[in-house]
C-alpha positions in Angstrom: -23.9 5.8 -8.6 -20.9 6.7 -7.1 -18.5 3.8 -6.0 -17.6 5.9 -2.9 -20.0 8.0 -0.6 -18.7 11.3 0.8 -21.2 13.3 3.0 -20.9 15.4 6.3 -22.5 13.5 9.4 -22.7 15.4 12.4 -19.0 16.7 13.2 -17.5 14.1 10.9 -16.7 14.1 7.3 -17.7 10.6 6.3 -15.8 8.5 3.5 -17.1 5.0 2.4 -16.1 3.0 -0.5 -18.8 1.3 -1.6 -17.8 -1.2 -4.4 -17.9 -4.2 -2.1 -18.6 -6.5 -5.2 -14.9 -5.3 -6.7 -13.3 -5.6 -3.3 -13.3 -1.9 -3.1 -10.6 -1.5 -5.7 -10.0 2.1 -6.1 -10.7 3.8 -9.5 -9.6 7.1 -11.0 -12.6 8.8 -10.3 -12.9 7.6 -6.4 -9.6 8.9 -5.7 -10.3 12.0 -7.4 -13.3 12.2 -5.3 -12.0 11.5 -2.0 -9.1 14.0 -2.6 -11.5 16.4 -3.2 -13.4 16.3 -0.3 -10.4 16.1 2.1 -9.2 19.5 0.3 -12.7 21.0 0.9 -13.0 19.9 4.6 -9.5 21.1 5.7 -11.2 24.9 6.4 -14.6 23.5 6.9 -15.5 24.3 10.6 -18.3 21.9 10.6 -15.9 19.1 10.2 -14.0 18.1 13.2 -12.7 14.8 12.1 -12.7 12.1 9.2 -13.7 8.6 9.1 -12.8 6.3 6.2 -14.5 2.9 5.9 -16.0 0.8 3.5 -18.9 -1.4 2.6 -18.6 -5.5 2.6 -17.1 -8.0 5.0 -14.4 -9.0 2.7 -12.4 -5.9 2.2 -11.2 -2.5 3.2 -9.8 -2.1 -0.3 -8.0 -4.6 -2.2 -5.8 -2.0 -4.3 -6.3 -0.1 -7.5 -8.4 -0.9 -10.4 -5.6 -2.6 -12.4 -7.7 -4.0 -15.0 -8.4 -0.7 -16.2 -4.5 0.3 -16.1 -3.7 -2.8 -18.0 -6.3 -2.2 -20.6 -4.8 1.5 -21.1 -1.5 0.8 -21.0 -1.3 -2.2 -23.8 -2.9 0.0 -26.0 0.1 2.5 -25.5 -1.9 4.8 -23.3 0.5 5.2 -20.4 -0.2 8.4 -19.8 -3.6 7.3 -17.8 -1.7 5.3 -15.5 0.9 8.2 -14.8 -1.8 10.3 -14.2 -3.7 7.9 -11.8 -1.1 7.3 -9.7 0.2 11.1 -9.7 -3.3 11.8 -8.2 -3.3 8.9 -6.0 0.1 9.7 -4.4 -1.0 13.4 -4.0 -4.0 12.1 -2.0 -1.9 9.6 0.1 0.5 12.7 1.1 -2.6 14.9 1.7 -4.0 12.0 4.2 -1.0 12.0 6.0 -0.6 15.5 6.6 -4.2 16.1 7.2 -4.7 19.1 9.8 -7.5 17.2 11.2 -7.9 13.5 12.6 -8.4 11.0 10.3 -9.9 7.4 11.7 -9.7 4.3 9.2 -11.1 1.2 10.2 -9.8 -1.6 7.7 -11.4 -4.9 7.9 -11.0 -7.7 5.3 -8.3 -7.5 2.6 -6.5 -4.1 2.6 -3.6 -4.4 0.1 -1.9 -2.0 -2.4 -4.0 1.1 -2.4 -5.6 0.3 0.7 -2.7 0.6 2.3 -2.3 4.0 1.3 -5.9 5.1 1.8 -6.4 3.8 5.2 -2.8 3.4 6.8 -1.1 6.6 6.7 -4.3 8.2 8.8 -3.6 9.3 12.2 -5.6 6.6 13.9 -5.7 3.2 12.1 -8.3 0.8 13.3 -8.3 -2.9 12.6 -10.9 -6.0 13.5 -10.2 -9.5 13.5 -10.6 -10.2 9.7 -8.1 -7.5 8.8 -5.2 -8.7 6.2 -3.1 -5.8 5.4 -0.2 -6.4 2.6 1.7 -5.3 0.1 2.3 -7.5 -2.7 2.9 -5.3 -5.8 6.3 -7.3 -6.5 4.3 -10.3 -7.8 3.0 -8.0 -10.7 5.8 -6.2 -11.7 5.6 -3.4 -9.3 7.2 -2.0 -6.2 4.9 -1.1 -3.2 3.7 2.1 -3.7 1.1 4.7 -2.5 3.7 5.5 0.3 3.9 2.0 1.2 7.9 2.2 1.1 7.5 4.9 3.9 5.8 2.4 6.2 8.2 -0.5 5.3 11.1 1.3 6.1 10.1 2.2 9.3 9.1 -1.2 10.3 11.3 -3.2 12.8 14.6 -4.3 11.7 13.9 -6.2 8.6 10.4 -6.9 8.8 9.7 -4.1 5.9 12.1 -5.8 3.8 10.3 -9.2 4.1 7.0 -7.6 3.9 7.9 -5.5 0.4 9.5 -8.4 -1.1 7.3 -11.5 -0.4 3.8 -9.5 -0.2 3.0 -11.4 3.2 -0.3 -10.9 4.9 -0.8 -9.1 8.3 -3.5 -9.8 10.6 -4.4 -7.6 13.1 -1.6 -8.2 15.7 0.7 -8.1 13.4 -0.2 -4.9 11.4 -0.2 -3.1 14.6 3.5 -4.7 15.3 4.9 -3.5 12.2 3.3 0.1 12.4 0.4 -0.3 9.4 -2.0 0.1 12.0 -2.5 1.6 15.6 -5.8 -0.3 17.3 -7.6 -3.3 17.5 -11.6 -3.3 18.0 -13.8 -6.1 17.1 -15.8 -5.3 14.0 -18.9 -5.8 16.1 -18.4 -2.8 18.0 -17.4 -0.7 14.6 -20.9 0.8 14.3 -20.8 2.3 17.7 -17.5 3.7 17.3 -18.7 5.3 14.0 -21.3 6.7 15.5 -19.3 8.2 18.5 -16.8 9.2 16.0 -19.3 11.1 14.1 -20.6 13.0 17.2 -17.2 14.1 17.9 -15.9 11.6 20.5 -12.2 10.7 19.7 -12.0 8.8 22.8 -11.0 5.4 21.0 -11.0 2.4 22.6 -8.3 -0.4 22.2 -8.9 -3.9 23.0 -5.9 -6.5 23.2 -5.3 -7.5 19.4 -5.1 -11.2 18.6 -1.6 -12.6 18.8 0.2 -12.1 15.6 3.6 -14.4 14.5 5.9 -11.3 14.0 7.3 -10.8 17.4 8.2 -14.7 17.3 9.7 -14.5 13.9 11.3 -11.4 13.7 14.8 -12.5 14.9 14.8 -15.0 12.1 13.2 -12.7 9.7 16.4 -10.0 10.8 18.9 -12.5 9.7 17.6 -14.0 6.9 16.7 -10.3 5.1 19.7 -8.7 5.8 22.4 -7.4 2.9 21.7 -7.5 -1.0 19.1 -9.5 -3.0 21.5 -12.0 -3.7 22.7 -12.6 -0.5 18.7 -12.7 0.9 18.0 -15.5 -1.6 21.2 -17.3 -0.7 20.5 -17.5 2.8 16.9 -18.4 2.1 17.9 -21.4 0.0 20.0 -22.6 2.7 17.8 -22.5 5.4 15.5 -25.3 6.0 12.6 -23.4 8.1 8.8 -22.9 7.0 9.4 -19.1 6.9 12.5 -19.5 4.4 10.3 -21.8 2.3 7.3 -19.5 2.1 9.6 -16.4 1.3 11.8 -18.5 -1.3 8.8 -19.4 -3.2 7.0 -15.5 -3.0 10.5 -14.3 -4.5 10.6 -16.9 -6.9 7.0 -16.1 -8.4 7.8 -12.3 -8.5 9.3 -9.7 -10.7 13.0 -9.8 -10.3 13.4 -6.4 -11.5 10.6 -5.3 -8.9 12.3 -7.1 -6.3 15.7 -5.5 -6.8 13.7 -1.7 -7.1 12.1 -2.4 -3.8 15.2 -3.6 -1.7 16.9 -0.2 -3.3 13.9 2.1 -2.6 14.3 1.0 0.9 17.7 0.9 1.2 17.8 4.8 0.0 15.0 5.7 2.4 15.4 4.3 5.6 13.3 4.8 8.9 14.4 8.5 9.0 12.7 9.7 5.6 9.7 11.4 5.1 6.5 10.3 2.8 7.3 12.5 0.5 10.8 11.1 -0.2 8.8 7.6 -0.7 6.3 8.9 -2.8 9.0 10.3 -5.4 10.9 7.1 -5.4 7.7 5.2 -5.9 6.9 7.7 -8.8 10.1 7.7 -10.5 9.3 3.8 -10.5 5.6 3.3 -11.5 5.9 6.5 -14.0 8.1 4.2 -16.0 6.4 0.7 -15.3 4.2 0.2 -18.0 7.1 0.7 -20.7 10.2 -0.5 -18.9 9.4 -2.9 -16.2 7.2 -6.1 -15.9 4.0 -4.4 -14.5 1.7 -5.1 -17.7 2.9 -8.4 -18.1 2.3 -9.2 -14.1 -1.4 -7.6 -14.9 -1.9 -10.1 -17.5 -0.7 -13.2 -15.6 -2.4 -12.5 -12.6 -5.8 -10.8 -13.4 -6.2 -11.0 -17.5 -5.4 -14.4 -18.3 -4.9 -15.7 -15.3 -2.5 -18.3 -16.1 0.0 -17.3 -13.2 3.1 -17.9 -15.7 4.4 -14.1 -15.9 7.2 -14.1 -18.6 9.3 -11.5 -16.8 12.3 -9.6 -18.3 15.1 -11.3 -16.3 15.2 -15.1 -15.6 16.3 -14.4 -11.8 17.5 -11.9 -9.6 21.0 -12.4 -10.6 20.5 -11.1 -14.4 19.2 -8.0 -13.1 21.8 -5.1 -13.6 22.3 -2.4 -10.8 22.4 0.5 -13.7 18.7 -1.2 -14.8 17.3 -0.3 -11.0 19.1 2.9 -11.3 17.6 4.0 -14.3 14.0 3.2 -13.1 14.9 5.2 -10.2 16.4 8.0 -12.0 15.2 11.4 -11.3 12.0 12.6 -13.9 12.8 16.1 -13.9 10.0 18.1 -15.1 7.6 15.3 -15.0 8.6 14.5 -11.1 6.0 14.4 -8.8 4.6 17.3 -7.2 2.5 18.5 -4.3 1.8 22.0 -5.3 -1.7 21.5 -4.7 -1.0 21.2 -1.1 -0.1 24.8 -0.5 -3.6 26.2 -2.1 
């Protein structure tokens, strides 16, 4: 049985992640199926819009199936991960540029690959259980799947804070930061989906629960300005709950991933497009298994679960700028391309 249900219902193309026991984590096969469906629906006159949702109350999608990536990677098969990310990033770009409306409904955990699937849609719905985050630095990776595009466009320094700490956003904060558009109580989602299947795009928009970001933005903007060394020094000198929470997150994350994430966000800025973000992300992820902390991060968090990763650097101060530059250097013939978009 497939882990993603793809079908047409009335006027809608329907994509439902159906792997709830695994928090709907994306496998390579799922990504390929979703992308093939999207390509087929572009020219299908029976499909007026697309709805993406997921089974189970706990998660829309908690990311990619990183256990499989780890298994292949430690066996020396880096090509598997490189191919997975290439296919996934092309799907992320296709969702962002899709010529017909895509509506995503994101309950529970929406992390990593789930952000790439749901947060580039034209209409992004969250509910009361929604928890959106990009926690990749904690596993030795940079925020990817076009996540840096969203982070770079967030208000003030909120994107830097989110990208470096992996902090979770409830529905109100997800809307504030630009990762979602509308709040709809989850009890109303079945009726909303039925209306969408009938071609009705008159989306409801309820008041979202109050988030913490509007109150915290001034402090975030002050603490997360400048270089990584400056950010850490400011956090260490600040005695507030936000600073303590952020410092704890940064200390448990890969120093190399933190430095690369900040560099990507600085290169992008708020005006860059999603393809520029995906290109930079792919430069890192293409090299992540052999030259960064990704495999060790997965070992510590998912495989052995000892939560004691042995990072390549003792701390951010040990990361040399040339190491980051090397990880983000152009890939030449192996660069991410989007030729499929013109077919």
